[in-house]
C-alpha positions as a Python dict, from the first residue, in 0.01 Angstrom:
ca = {
    (1, 'X'): (0, 0, 0),
    (2, 'X'): (46, 416, -19),
    (3, 'X'): (-94, 543, -313),
    (4, 'X'): (24, 868, -521),
    (5, 'X'): (-111, 1144, -793),
    (6, 'X'): (115, 1331, -948),
    (7, 'X'): (-9, 1638, -1126),
    (8, 'X'): (104, 1889, -1407),
    (9, 'X'): (325, 1590, -1548),
    (10, 'X'): (456, 1713, -1896),
    (11, 'X'): (312, 1574, -2172),
    (12, 'X'): (656, 1482, -2356),
    (13, 'X'): (694, 1346, -1973),
    (14, 'X'): (485, 1153, -1996),
    (15, 'X'): (513, 1014, -2349),
    (16, 'X'): (868, 949, -2321),
    (17, 'X'): (792, 753, -1955),
    (18, 'X'): (488, 578, -2161),
    (19, 'X'): (729, 409, -2424),
    (20, 'X'): (1024, 335, -2145),
    (21, 'X'): (790, 126, -1973),
    (22, 'X'): (626, -25, -2257),
    (23, 'X'): (1001, -163, -2348),
    (24, 'X'): (1073, -241, -2047),
    (25, 'X'): (739, -484, -2045),
    (26, 'X'): (573, -260, -1807),
    (27, 'X'): (295, -32, -1702),
    (28, 'X'): (343, 276, -1677),
    (29, 'X'): (242, 258, -1264),
    (30, 'X'): (511, -6, -1312),
    (31, 'X'): (798, 158, -1439),
    (32, 'X'): (722, 475, -1242),
    (33, 'X'): (739, 207, -863),
    (34, 'X'): (1088, 57, -1048),
    (35, 'X'): (1225, 435, -1160),
    (36, 'X'): (1166, 557, -749),
    (37, 'X'): (1253, 224, -621),
    (38, 'X'): (1615, 228, -778),
    (39, 'X'): (1614, 616, -715),
    (40, 'X'): (1545, 564, -339),
    (41, 'X'): (1818, 264, -317),
    (42, 'X'): (2109, 490, -395),
    (43, 'X'): (2328, 637, -163),
    (44, 'X'): (2280, 1041, -258),
    (45, 'X'): (2565, 1321, -307),
    (46, 'X'): (2496, 1420, 56),
    (47, 'X'): (2535, 1045, 203),
    (48, 'X'): (2861, 1035, 20),
    (49, 'X'): (2993, 1395, 122),
    (50, 'X'): (2968, 1510, -205),
    (51, 'X'): (3305, 1399, -249),
    (52, 'X'): (3461, 1300, -550),
    (53, 'X'): (3529, 919, -686),
    (54, 'X'): (3963, 997, -615),
    (55, 'X'): (3862, 1168, -285),
    (56, 'X'): (3632, 866, -180),
    (57, 'X'): (3896, 614, -281),
    (58, 'X'): (4134, 781, -86),
    (59, 'X'): (3974, 806, 259),
    (60, 'X'): (3861, 450, 198),
    (61, 'X'): (4243, 324, 183),
    (62, 'X'): (4352, 630, 483),
    (63, 'X'): (4387, 402, 758),
    (64, 'X'): (4681, 216, 574),
    (65, 'X'): (4790, 530, 579),
    (66, 'X'): (4971, 447, 294),
    (67, 'X'): (5261, 200, 129),
    (68, 'X'): (5602, 331, -21),
    (69, 'X'): (5692, 94, -298),
    (70, 'X'): (6039, 37, -447),
    (71, 'X'): (6139, 170, -734),
    (72, 'X'): (6348, -49, -901),
    (73, 'X'): (6630, 188, -1137),
    (74, 'X'): (6552, 265, -1471),
    (75, 'X'): (6815, 24, -1694),
    (76, 'X'): (6793, 232, -2044),
    (77, 'X'): (6615, 523, -2144),
    (78, 'X'): (6280, 519, -2318),
    (79, 'X'): (6250, 498, -2683),
    (80, 'X'): (5967, 546, -2941),
    (81, 'X'): (5717, 282, -3035),
    (82, 'X'): (5845, 180, -3436),
    (83, 'X'): (5542, 207, -3591),
    (84, 'X'): (5713, 85, -3943),
}
C-alpha cells in the first residue's frame, strides 16, 4: 500500500476532519481514506459531459425517439379549490 503526506493543511480543516472522523468512529487517517475513495468513485462532471440532470435524462431516453400520448378531451373547466 502507498502512503502520502499532506503538507500545509489548514488548522480549521484538520479540526473539522478530526471531528468528522470521531463522529464516524474512525481515525483521521481512515476518514481521509474513506473520503478519497468516495470522491473518486463518483463520476466526474466531465465524464457526464457537464450536462444537467434534464439533459442527461433526455440523452438516456433519446433512442426511444419520443412517444406521442393522446390527451383526453377536457370535459369541464378547471375550478379553484374550495378551502372553506
